[in-house]
NUSE-207740 format. One record per atom (N, C-alpha, C): x, y, z. Coordinates in steps of 0.2 Angstrom, whole numbers, plus 5000, padded with zeros to 4 digits. Example, Ala and Ser with C-alpha at 12.3 -4.5 7.8 and 13.67 -1.06 7.14 Angstrom:
REM residues 2
506649725039 506249785039 506649845039 506449895035 506849955036 506450005039 
This chain:
REM residues 337
574454355159 574154415159 574554475158 574454515153 574854575152 574554635157 575054665160 574854715165 574854785162 574454825164 574454895162 574954935166 575154995164 575555025169 575355045176 574655055176 574355065183 574355005187 574254945184 574254875187 574954855189 575454885185 576054865187 576354905193 576154965193 576355005199 575954985205 575354965204 574954945210 575354875213 575454835209 575854775212 576454785215 576854835212 577454865215 577354895222 576754935223 576654955230 576454905234 576054855232 575854795236 576454765239 576954755234 577554715236 577954755241 577954815241 578254865245 577954865252 577354845253 577054845260 577454805265 577554835270 577954805276 578754805274 578954835269 579654825267 579954895266 579554945267 579755015266 580455035270 580355015276 580955035281 581655005278 581654935277 582254905274 582454935267 581954945263 582054975256 582355035257 582055085260 582255155261 583055155264 583155115269 583855105272 584355085267 584155035263 584655005258 584755065253 584255095250 584355155246 584755205249 584655225255 584955275258 585755265258 585955205260 586655175260 586955185253 586555165248 586755165241 586855235239 586455285241 586455355239 587055385243 587155365249 587755395253 588355375249 588455315247 589055295243 589155335237 588655345234 588755385227 588855465229 588555485235 588755555237 589555555239 589755515243 590455515245 590955505239 590755465234 591155455228 591255525225 590655555224 590655625221 590955675225 590955675231 591355725235 592155705235 592355645235 593055625235 593255645228 592855635222 593055645216 593255715214 592955765218 593155835218 593755855221 594055815224 594755835227 595355825222 595755875221 596355865216 596755805217 596955775212 597355715212 597055655215 596855665221 596455605224 595755595220 595455645218 594855635214 594955595208 595455605204 595655565198 595655495200 595955475205 596055405207 595355375209 595055415213 594355395215 593855385209 593955425204 593455425199 593655355194 594255345194 594455275191 594155225194 594255215201 594055165205 593355155205 592955215205 592255215205 591955185198 592355205193 592155185187 592155105186 592655075189 592755005189 592254965193 592054995199 591654955204 590954975204 590755035200 590055055200 589655005197 589854975191 589354925188 589254865193 589754835196 589554785201 589154805206 589154865209 588754885214 588054905212 587954925205 587354925203 586954865202 587354815200 587154745199 586954715206 587354725211 587154705218 586554745220 586454805219 585854845221 585254815218 585254805211 584654765208 584554705211 585054665212 584954595215 584554605223 584754655226 584554665233 583754685232 583654725227 582854745226 582454685224 582754645220 582454585218 582254535224 582754525228 582654485234 582154515239 582154575239 581654615244 580954605241 580954615235 580254615232 579954545232 580454495232 580154425232 580154395239 580254445244 580154415251 580754385255 581354395251 581954355255 582254415260 582554385264 582854425269 583554445267 583754515268 584354545266 584654585271 585254595271 585554635275 585654705271 585754755275 585854825272 586354835267 586954795268 587454805264 587654745259 587154705258 587154655254 587354665247 587154725244 587154745238 587954755236 588354775241 589054775240 589354705240 589154665244 589354595244 589154555238 588554555236 588254525230 588554555223 588654615224 589054655218 589754625217 590154625222 590854605221 590854535220 590354495223 590354425221 590254405214 589954455210 589754445204 590154505199 590754515202 591154575198 591254555191 591454505189 591554485182 590954475178 590454445181 589854435177 589454505176 589454545181 589154615180 589454645174 590154645174 590454685169 590454645162 590354585162 590254545156 589554565152 589054565157 588354585155 588354655152 588654705156 588754775154 589054775147 589654745147 590154745141 589754725135 589354675135 588854645130 588354695128 588054725133 587654785131 587854845127 588554865130 588854915126 589054895119 589254835118 589454815111 588854815107 588254795109 587654795106 587454875104 587654915107 587454995107 588055025104 588554995101 589255025100 589155085094 588655065089 588655115083 588355185085 587755185088 587555255091 588055285095 588455245100 588955275104 589555305100 589755275095 590255295091 590055365087 589455365085 589155425081 589155475086 588955475092 588855525097 589555555098 590055515099 590755535101 591055565095 590955545089 591255575083 590855645082 590155645082 589855705082 590055765087 590155735093 590455785098 591055815096 591455775094 592155805092 592155855086 591755825081 591655875075 591355935077 590855935082 590455995084 590956045087 591356015092 591856055096 592356085091 592656045087 593156075082 592856125078 592256115075 591956175071 591856235074 591656225081 591456285085 592156325086 592656285088 593356315089 593556355083 593456325077 593656355071 593356415070 592756415071 592356485070 592556535075 592756515082 592956565086 593656585084 594056545082 594756565080 594756615074 594256605069 594256645063 594056715066 593556715071 593356785073 593956815077 594256775081 594856805085 595456825080 595556795074 596056815069 595756885067 595156895065 594956955062 595057015067 594956995073 595057045078 595757065079 596257025079 596957035080 597157075074 596957055068 597157095061 596957165062 596257175064 596057245064 596357285069 596557255075 596957295080 597657305077 597957265073 598657275071 598657325065 598257315060 598257355054 597757405053 597257405057 596657445057 596157435052 596357375048 595857355042 595757275043 595157255041 595057185042 594557165036 594657205030 594157185025 594257115022 594957105019 595057045016 595056985020 595256995026 595256935031 594556925034 594056975034 593456965036 593056925032 593156925025 592756885020 592956815021 593656805022 593856735023 593556705030 593656745035 593356725041 592656715041 592256755038 591556745037 591356685034 591756665028 591656595025 591856545029 592356545034 592556495038 592056485043 591856545046 591356535052 590656505049 590456525043 589856495040 589956425039 590456405036 590656325035 590656295041 590956325047 590956285054 590356285057 589856335056 589156335058 588856275055 588856275049 588456215045 588656155048 589356135048 589656075050 589356065058 589356115062 589156105069 588456085069 587956115065 587256105065 587156035063 587556015057 587455935055 587655895061 588255905064 588455865070 587955865075 587655915077 587055915082 586555875080 586355885073 585755835071 585955765071 586555745070 586755685070 586855655077 587055695081 587055675089 586355665091 585855705090 585255695092 584955635089 584955625083 584755555080 585055495083 585755505085 586155445088 585855435095 585755495099 585455485106 584755455106 584355475101 583755435101 583755365099 584255345095 584355275093 584655235099 585155275103 585455245108 584855225114 584455275115 583955265120 583455205118 583255195112 582855145109 583255075110 583855075108 584255015109 584354995117 584355045121 584455025128 583855005131 583255015129 582654985131 582654915128 582954895123 582954825121 583354785126 583854815129 584354775133 584154795141 583654825142 583454845149 583354795154 583154735152 583054675156 583654635157 584254645154 584854605154 585054585161 585154635165 585354615172 584854575176 584254595175 583754545178 583754475177 583854465170 583854395168 584554365170 585154405170 585754375172 585754355180 585354395183 585254375191 584854315192 584354315188 583854255189 584154195186 584654195181 584954135178 585654135178 585954125184 586754135185 587154095180 586854035177 587253995173 587154015166 586754065164 586654085157 587154135155 587454125149 588054165147 587754235146 588254285148 588054355147 587754375140 588054355135 587854365128 587054345128 586954285130 586354255130 585854295134 585954315140 585554365144 585354425140 585854455137 585754525133 585254505127 585354445123 584954425118 584254405120 584254375126 583554355129 583154425130 583554475133 583254535134 582954575128 583354565123 583054595116 582454555114 582454495115 581854455112 581254465117 581354475123 580754495127 580554565126 580954605125 580754675124 580554695117 580554645112 580254655105 579554675106 579354725104 578554745105 578354775112 578854775116 578754795123 579154865125 579554885121 579954945123 579455005124 578955015120 578455065121 578155055128 578054995129 577654985136 578155005142 578754985141 579155015147 579255085147 579355115141 579455185141 578855225144 578255195142 577655225145 577655215153 577855155155 577855145162 578255195166 578955205163 579355255166 579055325166 578755345160 578455405159 577855415164 577455365166 576955375171 577155395178 577855405179 578055425185 578155505185 578055535179 578155605178 577855655183 577155625185 576855665190 577155665196 577455615199 577855615205 578455655205 578755655199 579355695199 579155765199 578655785196 578355855195 578155885202 577855835206 577555855213 578155865217 578655825217 579255835221 579655895219 579655915213 580055975211 579656035213 578956035213 578556095215 578656105222 578656045226 578656055234 579356075235 579856055232 580556065233 580656145232 580356165226 580456235224 580156285229 579556265232 579156305237 579556305243 579856245245 580256245252 580956285251 581156275245 581856315244 581656395245 581156415243 580956485243 580856505250 580656465255 580656475261 581256465265 581556415264 582256395267 582656345263 583156375259 583456325254 583656255257 583956245263 584156175265 583456125265 582956155266 582256115266 582156085259 582256135254 582156105247 582656045245 583256045248 583755995246 583555935249 583255935256 582955885260 582355845256 581955885253 581355865250 581555825244 582055855240 582355815234 582655745236 583055745241 583355685243 582755635246 582355655250 581755615252 581355585246 581255625241 580855605235 581255545231 581955555231 582355505228 582355435232 582355445239 582355395243 581655345242 581155385241 580555345240 580455315232 580555365228 580455355220 580955305217 581655305219 582055255217 581855185218 581755165224 581555095225 580855085222 580355135222 579755115220 579755105212 580255145208 580355125201 580655065200 581155045205 581554985204 581054925205 580554925210 580154875211 579554875205 579454925202 578954925197 579254895190 579954905190 580254885183 580354805185 580454785191 580454705193 579854675191 579254705193 578654685192 578554675184 578654725180 578654725173 579054665170 579654655173 580154605170 579754535172 579554525178 579254465180 578654445175 578254495174 577654485170 577854465163 578354495160 578554485153 578854415152 579254395157 579654325156 579254275160 578654285163 578254235166 578454215173 578754255177 578854245184 578254255188 578154215193 577554225198 577854225205 577854285208 578254295214 577754265220 578054265225 577654235231 577154295233 577254355232 576854415234 576154405229 576354395223 575754385219 575254325220 575554265222 575254215224 574754225230 575154265235 574754285242 574154325240 574254365235 573654415233 573154375229 573254315227 572754275224 572754305217 573254335214 573154355207 573454305202 573654245204 573954205199 573454175195 573554175188 573054155183 573054075183 572454055184 572453975184 571853955180 571753895177 571253865173 570853825178 570253835179 569853795183 569753725180 569753675184 569553605181 568853605181 568553545178 567853535176 567353535183 567753525188 567353525194 567353585198 567753635195 567753705197 568253715203 568753655204 569253655209 569953675206 570253735208 570853755206 571453725211 571353685215 571853655220 572453625216 572253585211 572753555207 573253605204 572953655201 573353705198 573853735203 573653755209 574053785214 574553735216 574353665216 574953615218 575453615213 575153625206 575653625201 576153675201 575953735204 576353795205 576953775210 576653745216 577153725221 577653675219 577453625215 577853575213 578453605209 578353665206 578953685202 579453725206 579353735212 579753765217 580453735217 580453675216 581153635216 581653655211 581353685206 581753705200 582053775200 581753815205 581953885206 582653895207 583053855211 583753875213 584153875206 583953815202 584353805196 584353865192 583753895191 583653945186 583754015189 583554035195 583654095197 584154115202 584454055206 584954065211 584654095217 583954095218 583654115224 583754075230 583754105236 583854065242 583254045245 582654075242 582054065245 581554035240 581353965241 581053935235 580353955235 580053995240 579354025239 579354085235 579954115233 579954185231 579754185224 579954135220 579754145213 579654085209 579354085204 579354035199 579554055192 580154035190 580454055184 580254015178 580054045173 579854015166 580154045161 580854055161 581254085156 581554025151 581354025145 581553965141 582353965141 582653915142 583353905141 583653915134 584153955134 584453965127 584953915126 585053895119 585553845117 586153865118 586653845122 587353865123 587753815120 588153845115 588653805112 589253775115 589453815120 590053805124 589853805131 589653745134 589453745141 590053765146 590653755143 591253775148 591253855149 590853895144 590953965144 590253995147 589853955151 589253975154 589354025159 589954025162 590054075168 590554135166 590554145159 590954195156 590854265159 
Protein backbone atom coordinates (compact mmCIF):
# COMPACT_ATOMS: atom_id res chain seq x y z
CA UNK A 1 0.00 0.00 0.00
CA UNK A 2 1.38 3.38 -1.05
CA UNK A 3 1.00 5.90 1.76
CA UNK A 4 0.06 9.53 1.25
CA UNK A 5 2.02 12.29 2.99
CA UNK A 6 -0.63 12.63 5.72
CA UNK A 7 -0.74 8.85 6.26
CA UNK A 8 3.06 8.72 6.45
CA UNK A 9 3.14 11.48 9.07
CA UNK A 10 0.32 9.78 10.97
CA UNK A 11 2.26 6.51 11.16
CA UNK A 12 5.35 8.44 12.28
CA UNK A 13 3.38 10.08 15.12
CA UNK A 14 1.95 6.70 16.15
CA UNK A 15 5.47 5.26 16.20
CA UNK A 16 6.58 8.14 18.42
CA UNK A 17 3.90 7.43 21.03
CA UNK A 18 5.56 6.51 24.32
CA UNK A 19 9.02 7.27 22.91
CA UNK A 20 9.08 11.05 22.93
CA UNK A 21 11.19 11.26 26.09
CA UNK A 22 13.97 9.05 24.72
CA UNK A 23 13.78 10.53 21.24
CA UNK A 24 14.02 14.12 22.49
CA UNK A 25 16.93 13.33 24.82
CA UNK A 26 18.87 11.59 22.04
CA UNK A 27 18.19 14.53 19.74
CA UNK A 28 19.23 16.98 22.47
CA UNK A 29 22.57 15.19 22.92
CA UNK A 30 23.07 15.24 19.14
CA UNK A 31 22.34 18.98 18.99
CA UNK A 32 24.58 19.72 21.98
CA UNK A 33 27.41 17.92 20.19
CA UNK A 34 26.88 20.09 17.09
CA UNK A 35 26.66 23.24 19.22
CA UNK A 36 29.95 22.43 21.00
CA UNK A 37 31.67 21.72 17.68
CA UNK A 38 30.46 25.06 16.33
CA UNK A 39 31.58 26.85 19.49
CA UNK A 40 35.06 25.29 19.48
CA UNK A 41 35.42 25.90 15.74
CA UNK A 42 35.21 29.66 16.37
CA UNK A 43 38.37 29.62 18.50
CA UNK A 44 41.50 30.68 16.56
CA UNK A 45 43.97 27.87 15.73
CA UNK A 46 42.06 25.32 17.84
CA UNK A 47 39.00 25.96 15.68
CA UNK A 48 40.86 24.82 12.56
CA UNK A 49 41.79 21.51 14.18
CA UNK A 50 38.27 21.02 15.52
CA UNK A 51 36.76 21.76 12.09
CA UNK A 52 38.93 19.13 10.42
CA UNK A 53 38.15 16.57 13.14
CA UNK A 54 34.43 17.35 12.90
CA UNK A 55 34.50 16.94 9.12
CA UNK A 56 35.97 13.46 9.56
CA UNK A 57 33.60 12.22 12.28
CA UNK A 58 30.36 14.01 11.34
CA UNK A 59 29.36 11.47 8.68
CA UNK A 60 29.72 8.45 11.04
CA UNK A 61 27.80 10.32 13.75
CA UNK A 62 24.98 11.14 11.33
CA UNK A 63 24.97 7.46 10.31
CA UNK A 64 24.74 6.46 13.97
CA UNK A 65 21.96 8.98 14.62
CA UNK A 66 19.91 7.57 11.73
CA UNK A 67 20.54 4.04 13.03
CA UNK A 68 19.36 5.03 16.53
CA UNK A 69 16.19 6.62 15.13
CA UNK A 70 15.47 3.47 13.13
CA UNK A 71 15.90 1.29 16.23
CA UNK A 72 13.64 3.55 18.28
CA UNK A 73 11.02 3.60 15.57
CA UNK A 74 11.02 -0.20 15.50
CA UNK A 75 10.68 -0.57 19.25
CA UNK A 76 14.25 -1.57 20.07
CA UNK A 77 15.97 -0.41 23.23
CA UNK A 78 18.78 2.08 22.84
CA UNK A 79 21.02 4.11 25.11
CA UNK A 80 21.18 7.85 24.76
CA UNK A 81 24.74 7.82 23.43
CA UNK A 82 24.37 4.81 21.13
CA UNK A 83 24.57 6.96 18.02
CA UNK A 84 28.22 7.70 18.86
CA UNK A 85 28.97 4.02 19.40
CA UNK A 86 27.10 2.82 16.31
CA UNK A 87 28.55 5.60 14.21
CA UNK A 88 32.17 4.84 15.05
CA UNK A 89 31.51 1.10 14.74
CA UNK A 90 30.47 1.82 11.14
CA UNK A 91 33.07 4.52 10.49
CA UNK A 92 34.41 3.06 7.23
CA UNK A 93 31.00 1.95 5.97
CA UNK A 94 29.38 5.34 6.58
CA UNK A 95 32.12 7.13 4.64
CA UNK A 96 32.02 4.55 1.85
CA UNK A 97 28.28 5.08 1.43
CA UNK A 98 28.65 8.87 1.55
CA UNK A 99 31.62 8.73 -0.84
CA UNK A 100 29.59 6.74 -3.35
CA UNK A 101 26.75 9.25 -3.05
CA UNK A 102 29.14 12.17 -3.67
CA UNK A 103 30.64 10.45 -6.71
CA UNK A 104 27.14 9.97 -8.13
CA UNK A 105 26.55 13.73 -7.75
CA UNK A 106 30.05 14.86 -8.74
CA UNK A 107 29.09 16.63 -12.00
CA UNK A 108 26.71 19.25 -10.51
CA UNK A 109 29.13 19.67 -7.58
CA UNK A 110 31.99 20.45 -9.98
CA UNK A 111 29.79 22.88 -11.91
CA UNK A 112 28.87 24.69 -8.67
CA UNK A 113 32.54 24.98 -7.65
CA UNK A 114 33.65 26.25 -11.06
CA UNK A 115 30.73 28.68 -11.34
CA UNK A 116 31.49 30.04 -7.85
CA UNK A 117 35.14 30.65 -8.79
CA UNK A 118 34.21 32.29 -12.10
CA UNK A 119 31.63 34.52 -10.41
CA UNK A 120 34.10 35.59 -7.71
CA UNK A 121 36.86 36.32 -10.26
CA UNK A 122 34.54 38.31 -12.56
CA UNK A 123 33.24 40.39 -9.66
CA UNK A 124 36.77 41.08 -8.45
CA UNK A 125 37.77 42.09 -11.99
CA UNK A 126 34.88 44.56 -12.14
CA UNK A 127 35.84 46.03 -8.77
CA UNK A 128 39.50 46.26 -9.81
CA UNK A 129 38.53 48.14 -12.98
CA UNK A 130 36.48 50.62 -11.00
CA UNK A 131 39.32 51.03 -8.50
CA UNK A 132 41.81 51.66 -11.32
CA UNK A 133 39.58 54.39 -12.75
CA UNK A 134 39.40 56.03 -9.35
CA UNK A 135 43.17 55.97 -8.87
CA UNK A 136 43.83 57.35 -12.34
CA UNK A 137 41.33 60.14 -11.84
CA UNK A 138 42.92 61.05 -8.52
CA UNK A 139 46.41 61.11 -10.05
CA UNK A 140 45.76 62.84 -13.39
CA UNK A 141 42.41 64.51 -12.90
CA UNK A 142 41.13 62.74 -16.01
CA UNK A 143 39.82 59.25 -16.54
CA UNK A 144 38.22 59.51 -19.99
CA UNK A 145 40.40 56.98 -21.80
CA UNK A 146 40.62 54.58 -18.92
CA UNK A 147 36.95 54.83 -18.12
CA UNK A 148 35.98 53.37 -21.52
CA UNK A 149 38.24 50.39 -20.99
CA UNK A 150 37.04 49.98 -17.42
CA UNK A 151 33.41 50.18 -18.52
CA UNK A 152 34.03 47.44 -21.09
CA UNK A 153 35.79 45.27 -18.53
CA UNK A 154 33.06 45.83 -15.96
CA UNK A 155 30.34 45.01 -18.50
CA UNK A 156 32.16 41.86 -19.59
CA UNK A 157 32.68 40.84 -15.99
CA UNK A 158 29.00 41.42 -15.19
CA UNK A 159 27.88 39.26 -18.14
CA UNK A 160 30.22 36.46 -17.08
CA UNK A 161 29.01 36.76 -13.47
CA UNK A 162 25.36 36.49 -14.57
CA UNK A 163 26.14 33.39 -16.67
CA UNK A 164 27.98 31.87 -13.70
CA UNK A 165 25.03 32.58 -11.37
CA UNK A 166 22.59 30.94 -13.82
CA UNK A 167 24.88 27.92 -14.19
CA UNK A 168 25.15 27.69 -10.41
CA UNK A 169 21.36 27.80 -9.91
CA UNK A 170 20.83 25.10 -12.55
CA UNK A 171 23.54 22.96 -10.94
CA UNK A 172 21.99 23.39 -7.48
CA UNK A 173 18.59 22.26 -8.79
CA UNK A 174 20.25 19.30 -10.50
CA UNK A 175 22.12 18.46 -7.30
CA UNK A 176 18.93 18.58 -5.20
CA UNK A 177 17.12 16.28 -7.64
CA UNK A 178 20.02 13.80 -7.61
CA UNK A 179 20.26 13.97 -3.81
CA UNK A 180 16.65 12.78 -3.60
CA UNK A 181 17.61 9.78 -5.73
CA UNK A 182 20.14 8.71 -3.10
CA UNK A 183 18.20 9.84 -0.02
CA UNK A 184 17.55 6.27 1.16
CA UNK A 185 21.15 5.04 0.81
CA UNK A 186 21.96 5.17 4.54
CA UNK A 187 18.71 3.46 5.52
CA UNK A 188 19.38 0.64 3.07
CA UNK A 189 23.01 0.35 4.24
CA UNK A 190 21.89 0.11 7.88
CA UNK A 191 19.26 -2.54 7.12
CA UNK A 192 21.64 -4.52 4.91
CA UNK A 193 25.08 -4.55 6.58
CA UNK A 194 26.44 -7.07 4.06
CA UNK A 195 25.40 -5.08 0.98
CA UNK A 196 28.19 -3.17 -0.74
CA UNK A 197 28.01 0.64 -0.40
CA UNK A 198 27.74 1.05 -4.17
CA UNK A 199 24.83 -1.40 -4.26
CA UNK A 200 23.12 0.52 -1.43
CA UNK A 201 23.36 3.74 -3.42
CA UNK A 202 22.16 2.06 -6.62
CA UNK A 203 19.29 0.43 -4.73
CA UNK A 204 18.25 3.85 -3.39
CA UNK A 205 18.17 5.25 -6.93
CA UNK A 206 16.09 2.28 -8.06
CA UNK A 207 13.58 2.72 -5.23
CA UNK A 208 13.38 6.50 -5.68
CA UNK A 209 12.72 6.40 -9.42
CA UNK A 210 9.26 7.91 -9.64
CA UNK A 211 9.22 8.68 -5.91
CA UNK A 212 11.44 11.76 -5.70
CA UNK A 213 8.43 14.06 -6.01
CA UNK A 214 6.64 12.11 -3.27
CA UNK A 215 9.55 12.58 -0.86
CA UNK A 216 9.84 16.27 -1.76
CA UNK A 217 6.12 16.70 -1.12
CA UNK A 218 6.46 14.87 2.17
CA UNK A 219 9.21 17.23 3.35
CA UNK A 220 7.32 20.24 2.04
CA UNK A 221 4.28 19.21 4.08
CA UNK A 222 6.22 20.21 7.21
CA UNK A 223 6.36 23.84 6.08
CA UNK A 224 3.39 24.72 8.26
CA UNK A 225 5.20 23.56 11.39
CA UNK A 226 8.28 25.59 10.51
CA UNK A 227 6.19 28.69 9.84
CA UNK A 228 4.35 28.24 13.13
CA UNK A 229 7.64 27.89 15.03
CA UNK A 230 9.04 30.95 13.24
CA UNK A 231 6.01 33.12 14.07
CA UNK A 232 6.00 32.05 17.73
CA UNK A 233 9.76 32.62 17.99
CA UNK A 234 9.40 36.06 16.36
CA UNK A 235 6.66 37.05 18.77
CA UNK A 236 8.63 35.72 21.75
CA UNK A 237 11.77 37.56 20.62
CA UNK A 238 9.84 40.84 20.55
CA UNK A 239 8.90 40.29 24.19
CA UNK A 240 12.17 38.80 25.47
CA UNK A 241 14.92 37.73 22.98
CA UNK A 242 16.18 34.65 24.91
CA UNK A 243 12.66 33.16 24.81
CA UNK A 244 12.75 33.29 21.02
CA UNK A 245 15.96 31.26 20.94
CA UNK A 246 14.44 28.73 23.35
CA UNK A 247 11.38 28.38 21.10
CA UNK A 248 13.59 27.72 18.07
CA UNK A 249 15.60 25.02 19.86
CA UNK A 250 12.41 23.45 21.24
CA UNK A 251 10.95 23.32 17.73
CA UNK A 252 14.11 21.64 16.42
CA UNK A 253 14.02 19.11 19.26
CA UNK A 254 10.50 18.09 18.24
CA UNK A 255 10.61 18.48 14.46
CA UNK A 256 13.97 16.79 13.81
CA UNK A 257 12.96 13.37 15.19
CA UNK A 258 9.43 13.78 13.78
CA UNK A 259 10.85 14.32 10.28
CA UNK A 260 13.35 11.48 10.78
CA UNK A 261 10.61 9.05 11.83
CA UNK A 262 8.49 10.19 8.88
CA UNK A 263 11.37 9.53 6.49
CA UNK A 264 11.84 6.06 8.00
CA UNK A 265 8.13 5.29 7.48
CA UNK A 266 8.48 6.50 3.87
CA UNK A 267 11.54 4.29 3.37
CA UNK A 268 9.91 1.23 4.92
CA UNK A 269 6.80 1.70 2.79
CA UNK A 270 8.82 1.97 -0.43
CA UNK A 271 11.04 -1.07 0.16
CA UNK A 272 8.39 -3.28 1.75
CA UNK A 273 9.35 -3.34 5.42
CA UNK A 274 6.57 -3.98 7.95
CA UNK A 275 7.53 -2.75 11.41
CA UNK A 276 6.21 -4.13 14.67
CA UNK A 277 4.35 -0.85 15.28
CA UNK A 278 2.42 -1.28 12.05
CA UNK A 279 1.57 -4.89 12.90
CA UNK A 280 0.31 -3.84 16.33
CA UNK A 281 -1.92 -1.21 14.77
CA UNK A 282 -3.46 -3.82 12.45
CA UNK A 283 -2.40 -1.99 9.30
CA UNK A 284 -0.63 -4.90 7.67
CA UNK A 285 -2.13 -5.67 4.30
CA UNK A 286 -3.19 -9.29 4.05
CA UNK A 287 -5.26 -11.38 1.69
CA UNK A 288 -8.06 -13.26 3.32
CA UNK A 289 -8.37 -16.97 2.67
CA UNK A 290 -11.59 -18.46 1.32
CA UNK A 291 -12.92 -19.07 4.81
CA UNK A 292 -12.27 -15.43 5.80
CA UNK A 293 -9.45 -16.35 8.20
CA UNK A 294 -6.27 -14.26 8.01
CA UNK A 295 -4.41 -16.24 10.71
CA UNK A 296 -2.28 -18.07 8.16
CA UNK A 297 -1.14 -14.78 6.68
CA UNK A 298 -0.11 -13.46 10.09
CA UNK A 299 1.76 -16.70 10.75
CA UNK A 300 3.58 -16.25 7.46
CA UNK A 301 4.62 -12.80 8.64
CA UNK A 302 5.96 -14.28 11.87
CA UNK A 303 7.82 -17.05 10.07
CA UNK A 304 9.92 -14.52 8.16
CA UNK A 305 11.29 -13.07 11.40
CA UNK A 306 14.18 -15.54 11.35
CA UNK A 307 15.58 -13.86 8.25
CA UNK A 308 15.62 -10.39 9.77
CA UNK A 309 19.05 -10.51 11.34
CA UNK A 310 20.69 -11.48 8.08
CA UNK A 311 19.13 -8.63 6.12
CA UNK A 312 18.79 -5.78 8.60
CA UNK A 313 21.27 -6.42 11.38
CA UNK A 314 18.45 -5.80 13.84
CA UNK A 315 18.74 -7.11 17.39
CA UNK A 316 14.98 -7.31 17.82
CA UNK A 317 13.34 -9.91 15.58
CA UNK A 318 9.88 -8.43 16.13
CA UNK A 319 11.05 -5.06 14.90
CA UNK A 320 10.86 -5.49 11.18
CA UNK A 321 10.29 -7.66 8.18
CA UNK A 322 12.64 -6.76 5.37
CA UNK A 323 11.82 -7.45 1.76
CA UNK A 324 14.63 -5.74 -0.08
CA UNK A 325 15.68 -7.75 -3.12
CA UNK A 326 19.28 -8.86 -2.84
CA UNK A 327 21.54 -7.32 -5.45
CA UNK A 328 23.95 -9.42 -7.43
CA UNK A 329 27.42 -8.96 -5.93
CA UNK A 330 30.29 -9.82 -8.21
CA UNK A 331 32.91 -9.90 -5.52
CA UNK A 332 31.65 -11.31 -2.23
CA UNK A 333 34.94 -10.52 -0.58
CA UNK A 334 34.20 -6.81 -1.12
CA UNK A 335 30.81 -6.93 0.59
CA UNK A 336 32.12 -5.06 3.61
CA UNK A 337 33.79 -2.39 1.52
